[in-house]
C-alpha positions in Angstrom: 141.9 157.1 34.6 143.8 154.2 36.1 143.2 150.5 35.3 141.2 148.5 37.6 143.4 146.3 39.9 140.9 143.7 38.8 137.6 143.3 36.3 136.1 140.0 38.4 136.7 139.7 41.7 135.5 136.4 43.5 135.4 137.0 47.4 135.4 135.1 51.0 137.4 132.1 50.0 138.0 129.8 52.7 140.2 127.2 51.2 143.2 126.8 49.0 140.7 124.7 46.8 138.3 127.4 46.2 141.1 129.9 45.2 141.8 127.5 42.8 138.3 127.0 41.8 138.1 131.3 41.4 141.8 131.5 39.4 140.6 128.6 37.6 137.4 130.1 36.2 139.0 133.3 35.1 138.7 135.5 38.1 141.3 138.1 38.3 141.1 138.8 41.8 140.4 136.8 44.7 139.3 137.8 48.6 140.2 137.0 51.7 138.6 138.2 54.6 140.3 138.7 57.7 137.2 140.8 59.6 136.5 138.2 63.0 133.1 137.6 63.5 132.2 137.2 59.7 130.9 133.7 58.7 133.7 133.9 55.6 137.0 134.9 58.2 139.7 132.8 57.2 143.1 131.9 59.5 146.5 134.2 58.0 147.8 130.1 58.0 144.6 128.9 55.4 144.6 132.1 53.6 148.7 131.8 52.9 148.3 128.3 51.4 144.9 129.4 49.6 147.0 132.4 47.9 150.0 130.0 46.8 147.6 128.1 44.8 146.8 131.4 43.0 148.4 132.0 38.8 150.5 134.9 38.2 147.8 137.6 37.2 145.6 136.6 39.9 145.2 139.8 42.4 145.1 137.7 46.1 143.3 140.7 48.5 143.1 141.3 52.2 139.8 142.4 53.4 139.7 144.3 56.6 137.8 146.6 59.1 138.9 149.0 61.6 142.0 147.0 61.9 145.6 148.8 62.4 147.7 149.7 59.9 150.8 147.2 62.0 147.8 144.4 62.0 147.3 144.7 58.4 150.4 145.0 57.3 151.7 142.0 59.2 148.5 139.4 57.8 149.4 140.9 53.9 153.4 139.9 54.8 152.9 136.9 56.3 150.3 135.7 53.5 151.5 137.0 50.4 148.8 139.7 50.0 149.2 141.7 46.7 146.4 144.5 48.1 144.8 145.8 50.8 140.5 146.1 50.9 139.4 148.7 53.7 135.8 147.2 54.5 134.9 149.0 57.4 132.6 152.1 57.9 133.2 155.6 56.5 132.3 158.0 59.6 134.1 157.8 63.0 130.7 158.2 64.3 130.2 154.6 63.9 132.2 151.6 64.9 134.3 149.5 62.8 135.3 153.0 61.3 138.5 152.8 58.6 140.0 156.3 58.7 141.4 158.1 55.7 144.5 158.0 56.9 145.0 154.0 56.3 145.9 154.9 53.1 149.3 156.5 53.6 150.1 154.0 56.2 149.9 151.5 53.9 151.7 152.6 51.6 153.5 149.8 49.6 150.4 148.0 49.0 148.0 149.1 46.4 144.4 150.2 48.3 141.0 149.4 47.8 138.3 151.3 49.3 134.6 150.1 50.0 131.8 152.6 49.9 128.4 152.1 50.2 125.4 153.8 48.6 122.7 155.5 51.4 120.3 157.9 51.4 122.8 160.7 50.3 124.4 158.2 47.2 128.0 158.3 47.3 128.7 162.3 49.4 129.9 160.2 52.0 131.9 158.2 50.1 133.3 161.3 48.5 134.4 163.2 52.2 136.4 160.3 53.1 138.8 159.9 49.7 138.9 163.9 49.9 140.2 163.3 53.4 142.5 160.5 52.5 143.7 162.5 49.8 144.7 165.6 52.4 146.7 163.0 54.5 149.2 162.2 51.5 147.5 159.3 49.9 144.2 158.0 48.3 142.8 154.6 47.3 143.7 152.7 44.0 139.9 151.2 43.6 136.6 151.5 44.7 133.9 148.8 45.7 130.5 150.0 45.9 128.2 148.1 47.7 124.9 148.0 49.5 124.4 150.4 52.3 124.5 148.5 55.9 123.6 150.3 59.4 126.4 152.4 61.1 125.8 149.9 64.5 126.3 146.9 62.1 128.7 144.8 64.0 132.0 144.5 61.9 131.2 140.5 60.6 128.2 141.7 59.1 129.9 144.3 56.8 129.8 142.7 53.2 128.0 139.8 52.0 125.0 140.5 52.6 123.4 139.5 49.4 122.0 143.2 49.3 121.6 144.9 45.5 122.8 148.4 45.2 120.8 151.0 43.2 122.4 150.2 39.7 120.4 153.5 38.2 121.3 155.8 41.0 125.2 154.8 41.0 124.7 155.8 37.4 123.4 159.1 37.7 126.4 159.6 40.5 129.2 162.5 39.4 132.3 160.6 37.9 135.2 159.6 40.1 138.7 159.6 39.3 138.9 156.0 40.8 138.5 153.1 39.0 135.1 151.5 40.7 133.9 147.5 41.2 130.7 146.7 41.6 129.3 144.5 44.8 126.3 144.0 46.3 123.6 141.2 45.7 125.6 140.3 42.4 124.8 136.6 41.0 125.6 135.2 37.4 121.9 136.1 36.8 122.4 139.5 37.1 125.8 140.2 37.0 125.5 141.2 32.8 122.6 143.8 33.7 124.1 145.3 36.6 127.5 146.2 34.3 125.1 147.6 31.3 123.3 149.5 34.2 126.1 151.2 35.5 129.0 151.0 32.8 131.4 149.7 35.4 134.3 147.6 34.4 134.7 145.7 37.4 132.9 143.8 39.5 132.7 141.4 43.0 130.3 138.9 44.3 130.7 136.8 47.3 127.6 135.6 48.5 126.2 135.6 45.0 128.8 131.9 44.3 128.1 130.0 47.4 126.7 127.4 48.7 127.0 128.5 52.6 129.0 131.4 53.4 132.4 131.2 53.3 131.8 127.9 51.0 132.0 128.5 46.9 129.8 126.9 44.5 131.7 125.4 41.6 128.7 125.6 39.0 128.1 129.5 40.2 131.8 130.3 40.1 132.0 129.2 36.7 128.2 130.8 35.7 129.2 133.9 37.5 133.0 134.4 35.9 131.8 134.0 32.3 128.8 136.2 32.6 130.9 138.9 34.5 133.9 138.4 31.2 131.3 138.6 28.4 129.6 141.0 29.6 133.1 143.3 29.6 134.1 142.2 26.5 137.3 140.0 27.9 138.0 136.7 26.7 136.0 134.0 28.7 137.9 131.2 31.2 141.0 132.4 31.0 142.4 135.0 33.6 143.9 138.1 32.6 146.7 140.4 34.1 144.5 143.6 35.1 146.3 146.9 33.9 
């Protein structure tokens, strides 16, 4: 299986100060949310300033939902993003849908696909991935997040604090893609989540915040340290994934 694009990602960063904080704590990916209506939404100009502060080896990820490929590529070029995360719904029956063809349209940038556990596990995710492959390009990594309703507005698609069923995820048939776990992860539960799922990458937003979009330095440092220790990585030293 290919190496994950990252091991520890902190998402929903909205300032250069928080980007520096996250990188200094030892995360190897920083997420910037460009989804309209999200309490963690960041303007492209602010994100560009934040990305410029990141050291080599720390991945700048742009999070989008239901945006066109043209819009995402324009933001990526302006900001200096290293990867695109598609966070919209999997089904075209839902609002804020990201169709499988987006992976092919975003050729030139790694694509991370957020998928959600529901009553059928990850069946919907597998259908989407098969369609993306048939359309000409698959994502390079998956993020498994907690389920949300298909009618949820785009601004509420992530950062809910809801936890994924770790045991159910462990029982899922293997994917050919590296997988990160998201959904309600904090410094207190991230090590248990890694042990329970066997995954090699984690992602958090609300679990390290003072308020939506504003990171708590102590929580960030504690989360990254706990995650890196559980993953067997050197603590307090960013790594270049892959």
